[in-house]
C-alpha positions in Angstrom: 191.1 141.2 113.9 192.5 143.2 116.9 190.5 146.5 117.3 193.2 149.5 117.2 193.8 151.6 120.5 193.5 154.8 119.2 194.6 158.1 121.2 195.0 161.9 121.0 198.7 163.3 121.2 200.4 166.8 120.7 201.7 167.0 117.8 205.0 169.3 117.6 206.2 169.7 114.1 203.3 172.0 112.8 201.8 174.9 113.9 198.3 174.8 112.0 197.9 171.1 113.0 199.4 170.8 116.7 197.5 167.4 117.8 197.5 164.1 116.1 195.1 160.9 116.5 197.6 157.8 116.6 197.0 154.4 116.7 195.0 153.4 113.5 196.0 151.4 111.0 194.2 150.3 107.6 195.5 147.5 105.6 198.4 147.0 107.4 199.2 150.8 107.0 199.9 153.5 109.8 197.3 156.1 109.3 197.3 159.7 111.3 195.1 162.1 111.2 195.7 165.7 112.0 193.9 168.6 113.9 193.9 172.1 114.6 192.1 171.8 117.8 192.3 169.1 120.5 188.4 169.2 120.5 188.3 168.2 116.7 190.6 165.3 116.8 188.1 164.2 120.1 185.3 164.6 118.3 186.3 162.3 115.1 188.0 160.0 117.4 184.6 159.7 118.8 183.1 158.7 115.4 185.6 156.9 114.3 185.0 154.5 117.3 181.6 154.4 116.9 181.6 153.5 113.5 184.6 150.4 114.1 182.6 149.2 116.7 179.4 149.4 114.3 181.2 148.3 111.3 184.4 146.9 111.7 187.6 148.3 110.3 186.1 148.0 106.6 184.1 150.8 107.3 187.4 153.0 107.3 188.6 151.7 103.7 185.2 152.4 101.6 186.7 154.4 98.5 185.4 157.8 98.3 184.0 156.5 95.1 182.1 153.9 96.7 180.8 156.5 98.6 179.1 158.3 96.1 177.8 155.5 94.4 176.0 154.2 97.3 174.8 157.5 98.1 173.2 157.9 94.7 172.1 154.3 94.4 170.1 154.8 97.8 168.5 157.9 96.0 166.9 156.1 93.3 165.6 153.2 95.5 164.5 155.9 97.9 160.7 156.4 95.7 159.9 152.8 96.0 160.9 152.1 99.8 163.8 149.5 99.1 167.2 150.1 100.5 170.4 149.0 99.0 169.9 146.2 101.2 166.7 145.0 99.6 168.4 145.9 96.2 171.6 143.6 97.1 169.8 140.9 98.0 167.0 141.3 95.0 170.2 140.6 92.5 172.0 138.0 94.1 169.1 135.5 94.1 168.7 136.6 90.2 172.5 136.2 90.0 172.1 132.6 91.9 169.1 131.8 89.5 170.3 132.4 86.7 174.1 130.8 87.3 172.2 127.7 88.1 169.6 128.1 84.9 170.1 127.4 80.8 169.0 128.8 77.7 166.1 128.5 76.2 167.4 126.5 73.5 169.2 123.9 75.8 166.1 123.6 77.6 164.3 122.5 74.5 166.6 120.0 73.9 166.4 118.7 77.5 162.6 118.3 77.3 162.1 116.5 74.4 165.0 114.2 75.2 163.4 113.4 78.3 160.0 113.3 76.3 161.4 110.5 74.0 162.9 108.6 76.8 159.1 108.4 78.2 157.9 107.0 75.3 155.4 110.0 74.0 154.4 109.0 70.2 156.3 110.5 67.4 153.7 113.0 66.2 153.8 114.6 69.3 157.6 114.8 69.0 157.6 116.5 65.8 154.6 118.8 67.2 156.7 119.8 69.8 159.5 120.5 67.8 157.5 122.8 65.3 156.3 124.6 68.0 159.1 125.2 69.9 161.6 125.7 67.1 158.9 128.6 66.4 159.5 130.4 70.1 163.4 129.4 69.9 164.1 132.0 67.3 162.9 134.6 70.1 163.8 133.0 73.0 166.7 130.7 72.1 169.8 132.3 73.5 167.9 133.8 76.8 168.3 132.4 80.1 165.1 130.7 81.1 165.4 132.2 84.3 165.5 135.5 83.0 162.2 135.1 81.0 159.3 137.0 82.2 155.9 136.4 82.0 154.7 139.6 80.2 157.5 138.6 77.4 155.7 135.0 76.7 152.3 137.0 76.7 153.5 139.5 74.3 155.0 136.6 72.0 151.7 134.7 72.9 149.1 137.5 71.5 150.9 138.3 68.7 151.0 135.1 66.9 149.0 135.7 63.7 146.5 132.5 64.7 143.2 131.4 66.0 142.6 131.7 69.5 142.6 128.2 70.1 145.9 127.6 67.8 147.7 130.2 70.7 146.4 128.1 73.7 148.0 125.4 72.0 151.2 126.8 71.8 150.4 128.2 75.6 150.0 124.3 76.5 153.1 123.5 75.4 154.9 126.1 76.6 153.3 125.8 80.1 154.7 122.0 80.1 158.2 122.9 79.1 158.7 125.8 82.0 156.9 123.3 84.6 160.0 121.2 83.3 162.2 124.2 84.2 160.8 124.3 87.0 161.1 120.8 88.4 164.6 120.8 87.7 165.8 124.3 89.4 166.4 126.4 86.0 164.1 128.5 86.9 162.0 129.7 90.0 158.4 129.8 88.9 156.7 128.7 85.9 155.9 132.1 84.2 153.6 130.5 81.8 151.3 129.9 84.1 150.6 134.1 84.8 149.8 134.5 81.0 146.1 134.9 79.6 144.9 132.0 77.6 142.7 133.3 74.8 139.2 133.3 75.1 137.4 130.8 72.9 134.2 131.5 70.7 131.8 128.5 71.6 131.7 127.6 68.0 129.5 124.3 66.6 132.4 121.4 65.4 132.4 121.2 61.6 130.6 118.0 60.6 130.0 116.2 57.2 126.0 116.2 56.6 125.1 112.6 55.4 124.8 113.4 51.6 128.4 114.7 51.9 129.7 111.6 53.7 128.3 109.3 51.2 129.4 111.6 48.0 133.2 111.2 49.5 133.1 107.5 50.0 131.4 106.8 46.7 134.0 109.3 45.2 136.6 107.0 45.7 135.5 104.6 43.6 136.4 104.4 40.0 133.7 105.3 37.4 131.6 102.2 35.7 133.4 100.8 32.7 131.7 101.5 29.7 129.5 99.0 27.7 131.3 97.3 25.1 129.7 99.8 22.4 130.1 102.4 24.8 132.2 105.4 24.4 133.3 108.3 26.1 134.5 111.9 25.3 136.9 112.5 28.9 139.4 110.0 30.6 137.5 107.8 33.5 138.0 108.4 36.2 140.1 106.1 38.1 139.5 107.0 41.5 141.4 105.4 44.9 139.6 102.7 46.4 142.7 102.1 48.7 141.3 105.1 51.0 138.0 103.8 51.9 139.1 101.9 54.9 140.9 104.8 56.5 137.6 107.3 55.4 135.0 104.6 56.6 137.3 104.1 60.1 136.9 107.8 60.7 133.5 108.5 60.0 132.0 105.7 61.6 134.5 104.6 64.2 135.6 108.0 65.2 139.4 107.2 65.5 141.5 109.8 65.7 143.9 110.5 62.4 146.5 109.3 64.0 145.6 106.1 65.5 143.9 105.3 61.7 147.8 106.2 61.1 148.7 103.2 63.1 146.3 100.8 62.7 146.7 97.4 61.1 144.5 94.8 59.7 144.8 92.4 62.4 143.8 94.8 65.0 140.3 95.3 62.5 137.8 92.2 63.9 134.9 91.8 61.6 134.2 88.3 62.9 133.2 89.9 66.3 132.6 93.4 64.8 135.1 95.8 67.0 138.1 97.4 66.1 140.8 97.5 69.1 143.1 100.4 69.7 145.9 99.3 71.0 147.5 101.5 74.6 150.7 101.7 72.5 149.1 103.6 69.3 146.1 105.4 71.4 146.5 109.1 72.1 145.8 108.6 75.7 148.0 105.1 75.9 145.0 102.9 76.9 143.9 100.5 75.1 140.0 100.4 74.1 137.5 98.5 71.7 135.4 100.6 69.5 131.9 98.9 68.1 132.2 98.2 64.4 128.1 99.4 63.3 127.1 96.9 60.5 127.3 100.6 57.7 131.2 100.5 58.5 131.9 96.5 58.5 130.2 96.7 55.2 132.3 99.4 54.1 135.5 97.2 55.9 134.8 93.4 54.2 136.0 94.0 50.4 139.4 95.0 51.9 140.1 93.4 54.9 143.3 91.1 55.1 145.1 89.3 57.7 147.6 91.9 58.9 149.2 95.0 57.1 148.7 98.8 57.5 145.3 100.1 57.2 146.7 103.2 55.7 147.4 103.3 52.4 150.6 105.1 50.7 149.9 109.1 49.9 147.2 109.0 51.7 146.5 112.8 52.1 147.4 113.8 48.3 144.9 111.1 47.2 142.1 112.4 50.0 142.2 115.7 48.3 142.0 114.4 45.1 138.5 112.3 46.1 137.3 115.2 48.1 137.8 117.7 45.2 136.5 114.9 42.7 133.3 114.8 45.3 132.3 118.1 44.6 132.5 119.1 48.2 133.5 122.9 48.9 135.3 122.2 52.2 136.7 119.8 54.3 135.4 120.2 58.0 138.2 120.8 60.6 138.6 117.3 62.4 135.2 116.2 60.6 135.5 112.7 60.3 136.0 112.4 64.3 133.5 114.6 64.8 131.1 113.8 62.4 130.8 110.0 64.2 130.3 111.8 67.4 127.6 113.8 66.7 125.7 111.1 64.6 126.3 108.7 67.1 125.2 110.7 70.0 122.2 111.6 68.1 121.0 108.1 67.1 122.2 106.1 69.7 121.8 108.2 72.9 124.6 106.8 74.7 127.1 109.6 76.0 128.6 107.2 78.4 129.4 104.3 75.5 130.5 107.0 73.3 132.7 108.6 75.5 134.6 105.4 75.8 134.9 104.5 72.2 136.2 108.4 71.6 139.1 107.8 74.2 137.8 110.0 76.7 137.4 109.4 80.6 134.3 111.6 81.2 131.4 113.2 78.9 132.8 116.5 79.6 135.0 116.9 76.4 132.5 114.7 74.4 129.7 118.2 75.1 132.6 120.6 75.0 134.3 119.7 71.9 132.4 117.2 69.8 129.1 117.1 69.7 127.0 119.3 66.9 123.0 119.0 67.6 121.6 117.1 64.5 118.1 116.2 63.7 117.7 112.3 64.0 116.3 112.1 60.7 120.1 113.3 59.4 121.3 110.8 62.7 119.3 107.8 61.0 120.8 108.5 57.6 124.5 108.8 58.3 124.3 105.0 59.7 122.5 103.8 56.8 125.2 105.0 54.1 125.9 101.6 53.1 128.4 100.9 50.1 126.6 99.6 46.5 125.9 95.4 47.0 128.6 94.9 44.2 131.5 96.8 45.6 133.8 93.9 46.0 133.6 93.2 42.8 133.9 96.4 40.9 137.2 97.7 42.7 140.8 96.3 42.5 141.7 95.4 45.9 145.5 96.3 46.6 147.5 94.5 49.1 148.5 96.6 52.1 152.2 97.8 52.7 154.0 94.9 54.6 150.8 93.3 54.7 149.0 89.1 54.4 147.1 87.7 52.1 142.9 88.1 52.7 141.4 87.9 55.7 139.3 84.5 56.4 135.5 83.9 55.5 134.8 83.7 59.2 136.3 87.0 59.6 133.8 88.5 57.5 135.8 88.9 54.6 134.3 88.5 51.0 134.9 85.1 50.0 134.9 86.4 46.2 138.0 88.3 46.7 141.5 86.4 46.0 144.5 87.9 47.4 
């Protein structure tokens, strides 16, 4: 835009304002300024020329209300050592971030869709949906870029859960916000600045050898009475079909989710190992778990060529057996923790145990899975054996989608007919 040529001229039509500044046009309109003296006109003219030189013609078009607002805002920023330029830059950055952001609910849907395509387990996806569903109740419509670390921190602290459960929520939220950061939905991972709950170094809960034996035997039906015998109560029919899953948890230490997916064709009694395939392992890495003699003895009457090791309605049956055994409480992750604790105490081979548990190092083993047990208790644990005529005292159901009994070569008891 061409810079106007401003000049002072006499104005004969006014006694009170005999001087006028001409040559000024704002937004295409002629603008004249009148003054009482030539000195006043000259002062204004120099100030205006300086303003135009520094700020352009737009400086002359600023409305009075905007000038007042600018003064007020500048005063409010002064205690913080910031200017209107700082405030404008900050807010423009905020607007750009929120413009390319998405809502928390949309982020969750995108993250779960991505994890599904990555091939994670159904169990993991179910856990994500449950946890994120709880968070979405509070943050669902919020733009991800506007959610601050302090808000997430407060939300986590308000959870009526144990420190470990709170940290589990934090872990999945950290993964979610890392995903958001990678895709430009937020400029930083707010969860990284939240605090972890302090965990008390508490020994893992395990079954005693007596409890482990009582649990397995409680799954068996009551012995049949003699021909002349009488009974005053209904005999306990038991749930023998849960014995393989319980025994594998106690004596092979597979994760519950891995037992849920285990097939009989992955149980090799002939070579004394259980194969945990990569598709069914939590770590997505194949591993072999050595089968100790007592585990083989418990599995032999049940083994089939194929079909799920896990019987239908497993959890309800386990609860009934647990109560029938008279156990006061079920230790948290008790099957796997018991295996790890007694295995280390008896076989004294941490590296082998870590591999069979599916860990890359022994660090997690010592941090979370090991309880100190006496050598004599460990020896007794690995001597927990079924009654000698187990195969002849229980009905052996065919597993769902399974085929017949495994061959004698594979270790099956030849007296059992599928």
